[in-house]
VOPAGU-2260 file (C-alpha; in pm, 1 decimal, decimal comma):
REM VOPAGU-2260
SITE   aa  ch    i         X         Y         Z
SITE  UNK   A    0  -11918,0  -28185,8    2885,2
SITE  UNK   A    1  -11609,6  -28162,0    2831,9
SITE  UNK   A    2  -11498,9  -27753,3    2775,7
SITE  UNK   A    3  -11347,8  -27859,2    2444,2
SITE  UNK   A    4  -11698,7  -28030,8    2335,9
SITE  UNK   A    5  -11860,8  -27624,2    2506,2
SITE  UNK   A    6  -11590,3  -27430,9    2316,6
SITE  UNK   A    7  -11677,2  -27620,5    1991,3
SITE  UNK   A    8  -12026,1  -27591,6    2006,1
SITE  UNK   A    9  -11977,6  -27228,7    2097,6
SITE  UNK   A   10  -11776,7  -27164,6    1798,8
SITE  UNK   A   11  -12059,3  -27297,0    1593,4
SITE  UNK   A   12  -12297,0  -27112,4    1658,7
SITE  UNK   A   13  -12061,2  -26850,0    1687,9
SITE  UNK   A   14  -12005,6  -26918,4    1315,2
SITE  UNK   A   15  -12327,0  -26937,1    1240,7
SITE  UNK   A   16  -12360,4  -26565,6    1351,6
SITE  UNK   A   17  -12078,0  -26442,2    1170,2
SITE  UNK   A   18  -12264,7  -26533,8     836,5
SITE  UNK   A   19  -12572,1  -26403,5     903,2
SITE  UNK   A   20  -12454,9  -26119,4    1005,2
SITE  UNK   A   21  -12220,9  -26067,0     684,9
SITE  UNK   A   22  -12471,2  -26179,8     453,5
SITE  UNK   A   23  -12744,6  -25865,2     634,1
SITE  UNK   A   24  -12488,0  -25662,4     501,7
SITE  UNK   A   25  -12483,7  -25769,5     180,6
SITE  UNK   A   26  -12870,2  -25742,9     145,2
SITE  UNK   A   27  -12932,0  -25391,1     338,4
SITE  UNK   A   28  -12691,7  -25231,7     155,5
SITE  UNK   A   29  -12834,1  -25324,7    -175,8
SITE  UNK   A   30  -13132,2  -25195,8     -53,1
SITE  UNK   A   31  -13083,6  -24871,9    -111,2
SITE  UNK   A   32  -13012,5  -24937,4    -540,2
SITE  UNK   A   33  -13373,0  -24991,1    -570,9
SITE  UNK   A   34  -13506,7  -24687,1    -414,4
SITE  UNK   A   35  -13171,4  -24429,8    -636,8
SITE  UNK   A   36  -13436,2  -24471,8    -931,1
SITE  UNK   A   37  -13719,2  -24274,3    -778,3
SITE  UNK   A   38  -13641,1  -23894,3    -774,3
SITE  UNK   A   39  -14002,8  -23801,7    -766,2
SITE  UNK   A   40  -14060,9  -23512,2    -480,7
SITE  UNK   A   41  -14300,4  -23754,4    -306,3
SITE  UNK   A   42  -14295,4  -23669,9      73,4
SITE  UNK   A   43  -14045,7  -23838,8     305,5
SITE  UNK   A   44  -14409,3  -24001,9     474,3
SITE  UNK   A   45  -14521,3  -24169,5     153,6
SITE  UNK   A   46  -14183,8  -24297,6      76,1
SITE  UNK   A   47  -14139,2  -24459,1     397,7
SITE  UNK   A   48  -14546,4  -24603,1     404,4
SITE  UNK   A   49  -14475,2  -24734,4      13,3
SITE  UNK   A   50  -14136,2  -24940,2     124,8
SITE  UNK   A   51  -14309,4  -25037,1     448,5
SITE  UNK   A   52  -14534,1  -25186,3     192,2
SITE  UNK   A   53  -14291,4  -25403,5      34,9
SITE  UNK   A   54  -14128,8  -25456,2     394,5
SITE  UNK   A   55  -14508,8  -25563,9     501,6
SITE  UNK   A   56  -14545,7  -25866,9     152,8
SITE  UNK   A   57  -14200,1  -25973,4     238,7
SITE  UNK   A   58  -14239,1  -26031,1     610,8
SITE  UNK   A   59  -14557,8  -26226,4     541,8
SITE  UNK   A   60  -14399,2  -26416,4     202,7
SITE  UNK   A   61  -14077,1  -26529,3     277,5
SITE  UNK   A   62  -14192,0  -26716,9     658,4
SITE  UNK   A   63  -14442,6  -26854,2     501,6
SITE  UNK   A   64  -14249,2  -27000,1     240,6
SITE  UNK   A   65  -13939,6  -27105,3     478,0
SITE  UNK   A   66  -14186,9  -27263,6     788,5
SITE  UNK   A   67  -14528,3  -27198,2     695,8
SITE  UNK   A   68  -14774,0  -27008,0     896,1
SITE  UNK   A   69  -14850,1  -27302,2    1116,3
SITE  UNK   A   70  -14522,4  -27312,9    1245,4
SITE  UNK   A   71  -14557,1  -26907,9    1289,8
SITE  UNK   A   72  -14902,5  -26917,0    1476,8
SITE  UNK   A   73  -14809,9  -27224,5    1716,2
SITE  UNK   A   74  -14488,4  -27005,5    1773,1
SITE  UNK   A   75  -14628,6  -26671,9    1842,3
SITE  UNK   A   76  -14882,7  -26926,6    2068,5
SITE  UNK   A   77  -14561,1  -27019,4    2278,6
SITE  UNK   A   78  -14511,5  -26698,8    2299,4
SITE  UNK   A   79  -14811,0  -26456,8    2399,7
SITE  UNK   A   80  -14642,9  -26231,2    2588,8
SITE  UNK   A   81  -14394,1  -26130,6    2365,6
SITE  UNK   A   82  -14632,2  -26017,6    2080,1
SITE  UNK   A   83  -14619,2  -25664,8    2165,4
SITE  UNK   A   84  -14301,9  -25595,1    2195,7
SITE  UNK   A   85  -14265,5  -25751,1    1822,3
SITE  UNK   A   86  -14493,1  -25472,9    1779,7
SITE  UNK   A   87  -14338,5  -25178,5    1975,2
SITE  UNK   A   88  -14012,8  -25250,9    1750,0
SITE  UNK   A   89  -14225,9  -25284,2    1432,9
SITE  UNK   A   90  -14304,1  -24895,6    1584,7
SITE  UNK   A   91  -13954,9  -24795,5    1651,6
SITE  UNK   A   92  -13787,2  -24912,3    1349,6
SITE  UNK   A   93  -14099,0  -24736,3    1164,3
SITE  UNK   A   94  -14027,1  -24346,8    1309,9
SITE  UNK   A   95  -13655,7  -24442,9    1255,0
SITE  UNK   A   96  -13702,2  -24553,6     850,4
SITE  UNK   A   97  -13939,8  -24171,3     823,2
SITE  UNK   A   98  -13622,2  -24025,2    1006,3
SITE  UNK   A   99  -13360,7  -24143,5     746,6
SITE  UNK   A  100  -13592,1  -24023,1     464,6
SITE  UNK   A  101  -13552,3  -23714,0     560,5
SITE  UNK   A  102  -13192,6  -23758,1     713,0
SITE  UNK   A  103  -13146,3  -23830,7     262,7
SITE  UNK   A  104  -13399,1  -23568,6     213,4
SITE  UNK   A  105  -13172,2  -23255,5     431,8
SITE  UNK   A  106  -12820,6  -23374,5     407,2
SITE  UNK   A  107  -12801,5  -23676,0     159,8
SITE  UNK   A  108  -12733,1  -24016,2     177,8
SITE  UNK   A  109  -12349,3  -23948,8     202,2
SITE  UNK   A  110  -12387,8  -23781,9     541,3
SITE  UNK   A  111  -12645,7  -23935,3     649,8
SITE  UNK   A  112  -12568,7  -24329,0     665,1
SITE  UNK   A  113  -12301,6  -24309,8     875,9
SITE  UNK   A  114  -12442,4  -24092,6    1113,2
SITE  UNK   A  115  -12756,0  -24367,6    1195,6
SITE  UNK   A  116  -12498,2  -24679,7    1127,3
SITE  UNK   A  117  -12388,7  -24597,9    1515,0
SITE  UNK   A  118  -12672,7  -24753,7    1611,3
SITE  UNK   A  119  -12419,4  -25090,3    1624,3
SITE  UNK   A  120  -12243,6  -24832,7    1917,3
SITE  UNK   A  121  -12623,8  -24794,2    2148,9
SITE  UNK   A  122  -12671,4  -25197,2    2027,3
SITE  UNK   A  123  -12326,3  -25281,0    2235,3
SITE  UNK   A  124  -12433,5  -24992,7    2518,1
SITE  UNK   A  125  -12805,3  -25210,8    2563,5
SITE  UNK   A  126  -12710,1  -25509,9    2506,1
SITE  UNK   A  127  -12447,3  -25510,6    2825,8
SITE  UNK   A  128  -12657,1  -25314,7    3054,9
SITE  UNK   A  129  -12969,3  -25493,4    2991,2
SITE  UNK   A  130  -12821,1  -25878,0    2863,0
SITE  UNK   A  131  -12489,5  -25845,2    3059,2
SITE  UNK   A  132  -12332,2  -25902,7    2679,2
SITE  UNK   A  133  -11967,1  -25888,0    2714,9
SITE  UNK   A  134  -11995,2  -25954,7    3105,0
SITE  UNK   A  135  -11756,2  -26218,8    3187,6
SITE  UNK   A  136  -11596,1  -26140,7    2825,3
SITE  UNK   A  137  -11197,9  -26193,7    2782,4
SITE  UNK   A  138  -10994,0  -25841,0    2795,0
SITE  UNK   A  139  -10920,3  -25923,2    2454,2
SITE  UNK   A  140  -11231,1  -26008,5    2338,9
SITE  UNK   A  141  -11373,5  -25684,1    2460,9
SITE  UNK   A  142  -11141,4  -25512,9    2281,1
SITE  UNK   A  143  -11205,2  -25628,9    1932,2
SITE  UNK   A  144  -11572,7  -25620,0    1987,8
SITE  UNK   A  145  -11547,3  -25232,8    2138,0
SITE  UNK   A  146  -11266,3  -25100,6    1837,1
SITE  UNK   A  147  -11412,2  -25369,5    1533,2
SITE  UNK   A  148  -11768,2  -25153,0    1598,1
SITE  UNK   A  149  -11581,1  -24787,8    1633,9
SITE  UNK   A  150  -11356,3  -24905,1    1312,7
SITE  UNK   A  151  -11655,9  -24966,4    1100,4
SITE  UNK   A  152  -11827,9  -24665,9    1225,6
SITE  UNK   A  153  -11541,2  -24474,5    1139,9
SITE  UNK   A  154  -11491,8  -24604,2     789,7
SITE  UNK   A  155  -11876,4  -24599,4     717,8
SITE  UNK   A  156  -11796,7  -24231,8     784,0
SITE  UNK   A  157  -11492,6  -24243,8     582,3
SITE  UNK   A  158  -11733,8  -24415,7     255,4
SITE  UNK   A  159  -11935,4  -24130,9     327,5
SITE  UNK   A  160  -11725,6  -23840,6     344,7
SITE  UNK   A  161  -11560,1  -24035,4     -13,0
SITE  UNK   A  162  -11915,6  -23919,4    -187,6
SITE  UNK   A  163  -11993,9  -23579,0     -74,8
SITE  UNK   A  164  -11920,3  -23344,1    -376,5
SITE  UNK   A  165  -11868,3  -22968,3    -349,1
SITE  UNK   A  166  -12190,0  -22836,4    -526,6
SITE  UNK   A  167  -12411,0  -23021,7    -252,2
SITE  UNK   A  168  -12795,9  -22855,1    -214,5
SITE  UNK   A  169  -12866,9  -22991,5     145,4
SITE  UNK   A  170  -12651,8  -22708,9     326,3
SITE  UNK   A  171  -12942,1  -22522,4     407,6
SITE  UNK   A  172  -13107,4  -22781,6     593,0
SITE  UNK   A  173  -12786,2  -22910,1     761,4
SITE  UNK   A  174  -12962,3  -22949,2    1112,7
SITE  UNK   A  175  -13288,3  -23079,2    1044,8
SITE  UNK   A  176  -13077,1  -23377,2     855,1
SITE  UNK   A  177  -12843,0  -23433,5    1069,3
SITE  UNK   A  178  -13092,8  -23449,6    1375,4
SITE  UNK   A  179  -13279,9  -23668,7    1213,0
SITE  UNK   A  180  -13034,1  -23922,9    1149,8
SITE  UNK   A  181  -12922,8  -23936,7    1478,2
SITE  UNK   A  182  -13270,8  -24015,9    1577,6
SITE  UNK   A  183  -13299,7  -24314,1    1350,7
SITE  UNK   A  184  -12957,1  -24409,6    1529,0
SITE  UNK   A  185  -13060,9  -24410,5    1870,9
SITE  UNK   A  186  -13413,3  -24549,7    1784,7
SITE  UNK   A  187  -13237,1  -24854,3    1541,4
SITE  UNK   A  188  -12984,6  -24895,2    1817,9
SITE  UNK   A  189  -13290,5  -24933,6    2101,4
SITE  UNK   A  190  -13475,1  -25175,3    1882,3
SITE  UNK   A  191  -13247,3  -25451,3    1909,3
SITE  UNK   A  192  -13370,5  -25469,0    2255,1
SITE  UNK   A  193  -13682,6  -25599,8    2195,1
SITE  UNK   A  194  -13489,8  -25878,4    1903,2
SITE  UNK   A  195  -13289,6  -25963,5    2189,1
SITE  UNK   A  196  -13559,7  -26036,4    2450,9
SITE  UNK   A  197  -13759,4  -26149,6    2184,0
SITE  UNK   A  198  -13477,3  -26447,1    2069,3
SITE  UNK   A  199  -13311,5  -26509,6    2456,7
SITE  UNK   A  200  -13671,7  -26639,8    2485,3
SITE  UNK   A  201  -13675,7  -26920,3    2210,3
SITE  UNK   A  202  -13863,2  -26697,0    1945,1
SITE  UNK   A  203  -13792,8  -26746,6    1570,4
SITE  UNK   A  204  -13692,1  -26466,6    1375,5
SITE  UNK   A  205  -13925,3  -26578,9    1126,4
SITE  UNK   A  206  -14221,2  -26587,2    1371,4
SITE  UNK   A  207  -14082,2  -26231,8    1532,8
SITE  UNK   A  208  -14085,6  -26047,5    1176,3
SITE  UNK   A  209  -14443,8  -26160,0    1116,8
SITE  UNK   A  210  -14561,8  -25935,2    1391,3
SITE  UNK   A  211  -14313,2  -25690,4    1421,6
SITE  UNK   A  212  -14431,4  -25602,6    1055,0
SITE  UNK   A  213  -14777,7  -25513,7    1210,5
SITE  UNK   A  214  -14619,9  -25200,0    1424,5
SITE  UNK   A  215  -14407,9  -25110,9    1105,7
SITE  UNK   A  216  -14719,0  -25075,7     868,6
SITE  UNK   A  217  -14964,3  -24939,7    1158,2
SITE  UNK   A  218  -14723,1  -24683,3    1219,0
SITE  UNK   A  219  -14593,7  -24541,6     912,5
SITE  UNK   A  220  -15016,3  -24490,3     825,6
SITE  UNK   A  221  -15063,4  -24381,7    1126,6
SITE  UNK   A  222  -14763,3  -24105,2    1008,2
SITE  UNK   A  223  -14950,0  -24003,9     695,9
SITE  UNK   A  224  -15270,7  -23990,1     802,2
SITE  UNK   A  225  -15176,7  -23728,1    1078,8
SITE  UNK   A  226  -14919,1  -23559,4     921,4
SITE  UNK   A  227  -14905,2  -23565,4     535,8
SITE  UNK   A  228  -15226,7  -23474,5     418,0
SITE  UNK   A  229  -15465,0  -23760,0     580,9
SITE  UNK   A  230  -15742,1  -24007,1     351,3
SITE  UNK   A  231  -15633,3  -23688,7      77,4
SITE  UNK   A  232  -15277,7  -23764,1      31,6
SITE  UNK   A  233  -15087,3  -23751,0    -247,4
SITE  UNK   A  234  -14942,7  -24142,2    -198,5
SITE  UNK   A  235  -15315,7  -24276,0    -184,3
SITE  UNK   A  236  -15488,3  -24016,0    -538,1
SITE  UNK   A  237  -15186,5  -23919,7    -775,3
SITE  UNK   A  238  -15128,0  -24127,0   -1065,7
SITE  UNK   A  239  -14803,5  -24078,6   -1075,1
SITE  UNK   A  240  -14654,8  -24248,3    -846,1
SITE  UNK   A  241  -14807,6  -24546,2    -960,7
SITE  UNK   A  242  -14482,4  -24633,5   -1142,3
SITE  UNK   A  243  -14271,4  -24550,9    -833,8
SITE  UNK   A  244  -14378,0  -24796,8    -634,6
SITE  UNK   A  245  -14247,7  -25136,3    -756,0
SITE  UNK   A  246  -13925,9  -24960,2    -685,2
SITE  UNK   A  247  -13976,0  -24849,6    -334,1
SITE  UNK   A  248  -14157,4  -25208,7    -306,0
SITE  UNK   A  249  -13873,7  -25387,9    -431,3
SITE  UNK   A  250  -13606,5  -25207,7    -199,7
SITE  UNK   A  251  -13843,4  -25315,9     143,2
SITE  UNK   A  252  -13822,8  -25641,8     -11,2
SITE  UNK   A  253  -13471,9  -25682,2     -12,2
SITE  UNK   A  254  -13373,0  -25513,4     317,3
SITE  UNK   A  255  -13638,9  -25780,2     444,2
SITE  UNK   A  256  -13438,1  -26049,9     368,1
SITE  UNK   A  257  -13105,6  -25861,5     546,4
SITE  UNK   A  258  -13283,3  -25778,6     831,6
SITE  UNK   A  259  -13404,4  -26177,0     804,2
SITE  UNK   A  260  -13000,8  -26204,8     822,3
SITE  UNK   A  261  -12968,4  -25955,6    1036,5
SITE  UNK   A  262  -13210,9  -26103,7    1297,8
SITE  UNK   A  263  -13037,9  -26476,7    1306,9
SITE  UNK   A  264  -12729,7  -26254,3    1348,9
SITE  UNK   A  265  -12866,2  -26122,3    1659,5
SITE  UNK   A  266  -13007,1  -26467,1    1789,0
SITE  UNK   A  267  -12682,0  -26601,0    1769,7
SITE  UNK   A  268  -12405,0  -26348,7    1887,5
SITE  UNK   A  269  -12606,1  -26131,6    2036,9
SITE  UNK   A  270  -12676,2  -25749,0    1989,1
SITE  UNK   A  271  -12280,8  -25647,7    2027,6
SITE  UNK   A  272  -12112,9  -25826,7    1826,0
SITE  UNK   A  273  -12458,9  -25875,0    1543,1
SITE  UNK   A  274  -12467,2  -25525,4    1454,4
SITE  UNK   A  275  -12183,4  -25439,3    1365,3
SITE  UNK   A  276  -12192,8  -25717,9    1123,9
SITE  UNK   A  277  -12468,7  -25572,3     980,3
SITE  UNK   A  278  -12329,5  -25292,7     977,6
SITE  UNK   A  279  -12087,5  -25335,1     672,3
SITE  UNK   A  280  -12366,6  -25266,1     452,1
SITE  UNK   A  281  -12195,4  -24932,5     396,7
SITE  UNK   A  282  -11911,7  -25096,9     165,2
SITE  UNK   A  283  -12186,9  -25286,7      -3,1
SITE  UNK   A  284  -12433,3  -24922,5     -88,3
SITE  UNK   A  285  -12110,3  -24780,3    -197,1
SITE  UNK   A  286  -12048,1  -25033,1    -412,7
SITE  UNK   A  287  -12384,4  -25011,1    -584,8
SITE  UNK   A  288  -12328,2  -24666,3    -588,2
SITE  UNK   A  289  -11984,3  -24658,0    -716,2
SITE  UNK   A  290  -11985,7  -24932,9    -964,0
SITE  UNK   A  291  -12385,3  -24971,5   -1101,3
SITE  UNK   A  292  -12478,6  -24559,1   -1040,0
SITE  UNK   A  293  -12142,2  -24422,5   -1120,9
SITE  UNK   A  294  -12129,5  -24170,4    -817,0
SITE  UNK   A  295  -11739,3  -24211,7    -766,4
SITE  UNK   A  296  -11709,1  -24165,7   -1160,9
SITE  UNK   A  297  -11567,1  -23720,3   -1109,9
SITE  UNK   A  298  -11436,8  -23816,9    -790,1
SITE  UNK   A  299  -11064,3  -23661,4    -714,5
SITE  UNK   A  300  -10795,0  -23896,1    -617,6
SITE  UNK   A  301  -10854,5  -23788,5    -233,0
SITE  UNK   A  302  -11168,0  -23938,0    -235,0
SITE  UNK   A  303  -11105,8  -24273,5    -406,4
SITE  UNK   A  304  -10824,6  -24276,7    -146,9
SITE  UNK   A  305  -11112,9  -24202,9     115,1
SITE  UNK   A  306  -11276,3  -24489,4      -8,5
SITE  UNK   A  307  -11001,0  -24757,2     -21,8
SITE  UNK   A  308  -10891,3  -24647,2     358,7
SITE  UNK   A  309  -11256,6  -24666,0     453,7
SITE  UNK   A  310  -11312,7  -24982,2     305,8
SITE  UNK   A  311  -10985,8  -25122,3     440,9
SITE  UNK   A  312  -11089,1  -25035,8     792,3
SITE  UNK   A  313  -11457,6  -25186,8     729,9
SITE  UNK   A  314  -11304,3  -25546,4     652,5
SITE  UNK   A  315  -11040,7  -25480,1     958,0
SITE  UNK   A  316  -11354,7  -25400,8    1203,8
SITE  UNK   A  317  -11553,1  -25687,4    1059,1
SITE  UNK   A  318  -11301,2  -25970,1    1129,4
SITE  UNK   A  319  -11198,9  -25817,1    1488,0
SITE  UNK   A  320  -11627,3  -25865,6    1539,7
SITE  UNK   A  321  -11618,0  -26164,3    1381,1
SITE  UNK   A  322  -11344,6  -26341,2    1511,5
SITE  UNK   A  323  -11419,4  -26319,8    1923,0
SITE  UNK   A  324  -11602,5  -26573,9    2013,3
SITE  UNK   A  325  -11753,9  -26614,5    2349,6
SITE  UNK   A  326  -11575,9  -26803,5    2598,9
SITE  UNK   A  327  -11749,7  -27005,4    2870,5
SITE  UNK   A  328  -11777,4  -26737,7    3116,4
SITE  UNK   A  329  -11913,1  -26522,0    2887,6
SITE  UNK   A  330  -12216,4  -26771,5    2747,8
SITE  UNK   A  331  -12272,5  -26846,1    3151,8
SITE  UNK   A  332  -12312,7  -26483,6    3172,1
SITE  UNK   A  333  -12597,1  -26481,2    2880,0
SITE  UNK   A  334  -12761,6  -26834,8    3043,8
SITE  UNK   A  335  -12829,6  -26582,8    3331,4
SITE  UNK   A  336  -13016,1  -26380,0    3135,9
SITE  UNK   A  337  -13217,3  -26685,3    3013,1
SITE  UNK   A  338  -13310,5  -26776,3    3359,0
SITE  UNK   A  339  -13425,3  -26495,9    3400,7
SITE  UNK   A  340  -13661,1  -26466,4    3113,8
SITE  UNK   A  341  -13764,3  -26827,3    3185,1
SITE  UNK   A  342  -13894,2  -26756,1    3592,4
SITE  UNK   A  343  -14062,0  -26419,5    3476,5
SITE  UNK   A  344  -14287,9  -26583,6    3162,9
SITE  UNK   A  345  -14296,9  -26925,1    3323,8
SITE  UNK   A  346  -14146,5  -27071,4    3048,0
SITE  UNK   A  347  -13950,2  -27446,6    2986,3
SITE  UNK   A  348  -13565,9  -27399,6    3038,2
SITE  UNK   A  349  -13482,0  -27667,9    2859,2
SITE  UNK   A  350  -13679,7  -27629,1    2545,5
SITE  UNK   A  351  -13544,3  -27178,4    2536,1
SITE  UNK   A  352  -13219,9  -27327,2    2596,4
SITE  UNK   A  353  -13249,5  -27542,5    2259,0
SITE  UNK   A  354  -13404,5  -27277,8    2064,3
SITE  UNK   A  355  -13136,6  -27102,9    2131,3
SITE  UNK   A  356  -12874,8  -27348,6    2030,6
SITE  UNK   A  357  -13034,4  -27390,1    1700,0
SITE  UNK   A  358  -13435,6  -27403,6    1538,6
SITE  UNK   A  359  -13698,2  -27509,7    1815,0
SITE  UNK   A  360  -13763,5  -27839,8    1857,6
SITE  UNK   A  361  -14024,3  -27974,5    1513,0
SITE  UNK   A  362  -13984,9  -27665,4    1309,0
SITE  UNK   A  363  -13898,2  -27850,2    1004,0
SITE  UNK   A  364  -14215,6  -28092,5    1021,0
SITE  UNK   A  365  -14533,1  -27841,4    1006,1
SITE  UNK   A  366  -14732,7  -27913,3     733,7
SITE  UNK   A  367  -14837,1  -27661,0     475,7
SITE  UNK   A  368  -15203,2  -27542,7     467,9
SITE  UNK   A  369  -15353,8  -27385,7     148,6
SITE  UNK   A  370  -15340,2  -27039,0     280,7
SITE  UNK   A  371  -14995,3  -27071,0     244,2
SITE  UNK   A  372  -15029,6  -27113,0    -160,6
SITE  UNK   A  373  -15275,9  -26856,7    -147,0
SITE  UNK   A  374  -15016,5  -26608,6      77,1
SITE  UNK   A  375  -14730,9  -26681,2    -143,9
SITE  UNK   A  376  -14955,3  -26627,6    -493,5
SITE  UNK   A  377  -15052,2  -26295,6    -360,7
SITE  UNK   A  378  -14765,9  -26163,4    -251,7
SITE  UNK   A  379  -14597,6  -26254,3    -617,8
SITE  UNK   A  380  -14896,2  -26112,4    -755,8
SITE  UNK   A  381  -14836,1  -25807,0    -574,8
SITE  UNK   A  382  -14468,8  -25789,7    -696,2
SITE  UNK   A  383  -14619,8  -25866,4   -1098,8
SITE  UNK   A  384  -14863,3  -25590,8   -1117,3
SITE  UNK   A  385  -14633,5  -25340,5    -989,6
SITE  UNK   A  386  -14354,8  -25450,4   -1220,1
SITE  UNK   A  387  -14608,4  -25461,2   -1501,5
SITE  UNK   A  388  -14692,1  -25046,5   -1455,5
SITE  UNK   A  389  -14366,0  -24962,6   -1386,2
SITE  UNK   A  390  -14091,7  -24746,6   -1562,8
SITE  UNK   A  391  -13735,3  -24773,7   -1574,0
SITE  UNK   A  392  -13582,2  -24412,7   -1520,6
SITE  UNK   A  393  -13289,7  -24298,4   -1761,0
SITE  UNK   A  394  -13013,5  -24378,8   -1625,5
SITE  UNK   A  395  -12689,2  -24493,8   -1698,2
SITE  UNK   A  396  -12690,1  -24790,3   -1508,5
SITE  UNK   A  397  -12330,1  -25048,3   -1583,9
SITE  UNK   A  398  -12560,2  -25372,1   -1627,2
SITE  UNK   A  399  -12217,4  -25556,0   -1562,2
SITE  UNK   A  400  -12215,1  -25451,0   -1218,6
SITE  UNK   A  401  -12590,7  -25527,1   -1190,5
SITE  UNK   A  402  -12535,7  -25869,4   -1294,5
SITE  UNK   A  403  -12241,0  -25904,1   -1076,0
SITE  UNK   A  404  -12328,0  -25770,6    -777,1
SITE  UNK   A  405  -12683,7  -25962,6    -799,4
SITE  UNK   A  406  -12514,5  -26300,3    -831,8
SITE  UNK   A  407  -12349,4  -26188,6    -514,6
SITE  UNK   A  408  -12706,5  -26127,5    -350,9
SITE  UNK   A  409  -12800,5  -26457,0    -466,1
SITE  UNK   A  410  -12533,1  -26664,2    -364,1
SITE  UNK   A  411  -12422,1  -26533,0      24,6
SITE  UNK   A  412  -12878,6  -26593,7      70,0
SITE  UNK   A  413  -12852,8  -26903,8     -62,3
SITE  UNK   A  414  -12546,2  -26983,4      63,9
SITE  UNK   A  415  -12674,7  -26841,6     460,6
SITE  UNK   A  416  -12953,1  -27021,4     368,7
SITE  UNK   A  417  -12802,9  -27361,4     330,9
SITE  UNK   A  418  -12573,1  -27347,5     650,6
SITE  UNK   A  419  -12920,2  -27218,2     832,9
SITE  UNK   A  420  -13077,2  -27549,0     744,5
SITE  UNK   A  421  -12802,8  -27799,6     809,7
SITE  UNK   A  422  -12813,2  -27682,6    1139,3
SITE  UNK   A  423  -13182,8  -27755,1    1216,9
């Protein structure tokens, strides 16, 4: 195979990963919007449990809709050694998500969000140490990835500070909130290690997240039972929480869509490129807050300049990361990690290599089982039931911007899904 052919192949896979990473940022940023409608005094453990409930529904219905449970179970059977890895990743996510709720409570979203988004730097470190990412990369590409990630983190800090107001009510618990956000960053940065390990072995992201959610739900349920009142916890008994469940479930569902794109970005780009791109979610989260909820309506000129500067820096950082196409030398380093995984678990190298380049052979040919339609019906039924009982809080929402940003969500998901399907 000629060098040019190899380069074109790398660029094709790189382009798919970049699209997935950017789409992940759009959806992950929007995931905070439904939870802004919840101001209930619920404990952080209860909020995390309810969001993970929506996550659990989404992580079963979306893979079932796209590839069917027969493929999921066949893929899990081929990769039995990764099941515990997926559950562990889910546990890390659940604890990190709970810490973010504490961080938001104690220091506010504006400060907490940028702090936990430093997980991209943790991911770059793990990617380099464990999977040889950026090993053999040119100095130019290394600079693009590292400086681009740093720019995205710096921009996230600027965007966060742009929403801070002098009358903040969080100063009394600042230390605990900052520690919670930093802890979430460390856990989320480490969580991508199981992700990458799974995809190097050829596991499909849609299969991985199906098992992933078992670790998520089990962990947050254990946290509620041990630290939030056990079976007497208000989340299980209070009728006042019923009208809030829809928004928390919806936030979890939207987050899962973004996470799925993030998983594909990690598969095709690795940790060090995929995670910084998905961390552009800060920009989209600010867009929802400012345009829909009017969070910057009373900001002064300095705050608005921070928004403009932070947005520009984040875009430039994402541009730098997205243009750092891996060279043949860096790809060879990645193949060494793949060879080690195949030797360790007696995997077929050719099949795993094919899965790393795109969907596994025969993935789209699995027939549907009757229970697939039952799972989809139950998932839809849960949201219909919760929606009937939901109440819209009396907030001033800019419905025109809701429509525009929702359209951006739909277009980004449809476009990315089309690219993924065409690559199969």
